[in-house]
N, C-alpha and C positions, 0 to 999 in steps of 0.2 A: 740377853738382847731377844724381845719379842719378835715372833718372825714374821716376815715380810714387811719388814721394815726396809722404809725407802732411804737413801744413801743418805739426804740431806733435806730438813722442813724447807730452805730455801731454793726460791729461783733465782737466776740471776737473768738479769734483761740487758738488754745489746744498748751499748751507750746510756746505760741509764741504771739507779741503785736497787741493790738486792730488794726481793720483793719476799714477806713471809708468806707460807702457805699453811691453806688452814692446817689444821691437824685434826685427822678423825682416831679413834679408839674403838675398833671392833670385837666386840664378846660375842663369840660364839665358839662351839665345841666342835665345827665341821671344817676341818681341816682347808679340804675343797672348796666348798664356798666362800671361804676367807679367801685362798687365793686367787678365785673369781672375783671377788671384789674388790680387793686388792689391787689388780690390774683394769678394772674398771672404776676406780676414783683416783686409780695412779694417772688415768690417759685425762682425764680429768682436771688434771692440778693440784692434788689434794693429797696431802704427805697421810700415809694411812700407818697403823699399829697393829696386831692385833695379837689375842690372849685366848686361851680354851677354856679357863675357868673363870665361877665367880670371886675366889676368893684376889686371886690375882684382877681380875676387871675392876673389882672397888679397889684396892690399892693403886692401881695407873690409873683409876678414874678419878681418885682423890687427889694427884701430884700435880694439878692442876698446869700440866702440861698439852692438853688437850681442849680446841674448843668446843666437839661435840664425840658423845661417846654413840655408837650403835650396839645396842645390848638386848640381844638376843632371851626371850625369855625361860629357855629350859637351859639349862647350865648344870654343871656336875658340882659337885660339893654346896652352894651357895646359890641358889634358883635367880634369876634375873629381876623378879619383883623383888623378892631379900635387897639385893643388891641396890636397886632404884630407890629402897626407901631407907638404906644408912645412906647413900649417896646423896639423898635431898634435904639429911640433917643438916650439911656442913658446905653443899654445893648447888650451884646454879646453872652447873657446866650441860648444855645442850643435849639433849637424851632423845636418842630414836628407838626405838622399840621396834622387835624384830619379833612375830610368833606364827604360830601352824596357825591358818585359814580358820579352821573351827574352833581356836581357843575365844571365844566373845569375852568370855569372863577377865581372863589375863588381861586381854588387848583394854578392856576398859578399868579393870584394876591400875593397869598400869597410866592409864591418866590421870585416876585417883592421885594416885602417889606422886602424881607431877613431872611425867614422861611428856617432852614437847610436843611428841607424834608418835605414831608405831604404822609398822609396815607389814601386812601380811605374807606369810612362806606360801610358796614362792612368790617370786616377784620380780619385775621389768628392769633391768639395771638403769635404763634412763628414770625411770620413777625414783629409783633409789638416790640417784644423784639429785632430783630436782625437790624430793624432800631433807635430806640434807642442806640443801642451798638455801631453802627456805626456809628452815630453824637458823640457821646461820643470819641470814639477813635478819630476821627477828632479835637473834642476842647480839647485833653486834652496835655499838654506839655510833650515831647519825645516820643509820640506814635500817631503822627502825618505820618509819613511815610510809604509808602507799599510798604515795605524791599526792593529788588533788581529795585523797579519801579521807584524809586526819588532820583539823586541825592543830593548832601550837597549845590550845590552852583551852577546854569545852569544861562548862560548869552548868550544871544542871540540877535544879535545886540545891540540897546541899553536899552534893556530889561534884567532882572536880577530876579532871582530868589532864594530865598535862604533859603531853607527848617527849618535850625537849627530855627532861627527866624523867620521862617512863615512870610517872604516881601516878597515883589513884587516892584521892583522900575524901573521907567520907566525914563529915561535921568536924573536919578539922582532924582527923586521924588518919592517919595512913592505912592504907588498905594492900594486905600484901598480896598480887597478883601474878602469874604467869606469864611469859611475853603471849602465849595465845590467847589468857583470857582476854589480858590488855589489850590487844590488838582487837577481838572478836566485841569487848565492850566501846573500843573506838567507832568503830562501824554501828553498834545499835544506839547510841549516844549521838552519834553525827543524824542518824536519821530520826530521831527520836520522835514520837507522834505514830510515825508510820513503818508497815511490816515488811520486814526485810527477808526475805525465801533462804529455807537455808543451802539451797545452791548457791545465793550472793557470799552469802557466810562464809561458805567452802572457797567460794575465789579470792577474796578480798582479807577474812581473816585469817585463814589457814593456808591460802595460796597454793592451793590446788583445784582439780575438778572434781564437781559435787560424784558423789557416789550414791544412791539411793539405802545401801546395805551399811553405809557405815555411821555409827551413831560417835562419832568424836564434839561433833558441833555441839549433841546434844546433852554431854556430857561435861565439857566447858561450860556451858547456861549454865548447867545444874549450878558446877563448882562456885560461878559468877553471883545465884540468885542467894546462894548458902553464905558467901564472902560480903557483902554486900547489905543482905536482910529486906527487909519490905520496907514499902515509905511509912510515915507516921502514923497514917489512916490503917496500916494493915495490910493493905493493899501490896501486891506485887511489883516490883522495877520491871523486871522482863516478864512479859505475859505469852503464851504462846497461842499464837494463833494456828490450829487445828487444819495440818494436812499443806499450811503454807511456811509459816518459819517464826520469827521472834518478833517481839515489838517493844521497844523500851516508852514505857505509858506515860513519861513527861515529857511535855516542848521545851526546847532551850529555852532558858531566857537569856542566857549570856554567852554569846562564840566569839573570842579574840580570832582575827583574820582569816574568817571565814572562806570558805573555797566550795568552788562548783562542785558536785558531783559529778562523775562523767561513767558510762558502762564499760565496763571490761569484757573483753569476749577472752579468751584462750584456745587456742585450734589444739585440737590431739596432735602429737609428735606420730613418726613413723614407727612400725612395731618392730620390736627387741624379742629374743629367745630369754625368757624365762630362767632366773636361776633360784637355787634353795628349797629345790624339791627332792628328800632326801630318798 
């Protein structure tokens, strides 16, 4: 049995039915960090199991028992990036990568190969919980919309986005998008013809606060450009507005059930000690 496994993935509510806990697999070779993370996530009502090498991490990730995998880049036997590549060949389970703060290339590769998010070490336990919750919200049916930011059906020229089925079609053909790519595209299409700042894309697309040194939005927008391709005349669908953000360059022609757009402000939480420093 994996280390640090909780006794049961179910929480019994008083005078009510049992509720299933979200299940987290932690793949990291640092046993001390695993113990700290297990304690932190357990206090937040998450069921956690941990393994300490890439081979067993991949096997358990493919078991279908977990809602999200927290995967370290540096692992014995099989590295985290290799694990992610093999995992993404057959599974869409949520993946949050952990990496050393200086390993920017590894973080970008993780996003390139389909990670839903990444978190540099050392990290704040509060932020880890927030990142996990954000990925889980994006993955769960019925919990994907960002309230007034998302319409159920959005059509711009040859591109159709349906938030009910989480599908994107270009010219009638399905375009496979990750959860983050879908959410970012929804925000850009809602604001078509207007610039959306990188800060707003972080808050609404990634569900976290903006960091000027975090390139994850740029990486995901690059993926969207490659998957969607240019317009018929060769011009970019998603244009970069230097030092500001991005713009979806076509005006909406049909929006079903339009909703107003509200600003959103996220206040920083109180400080917590960091974990993960080796």
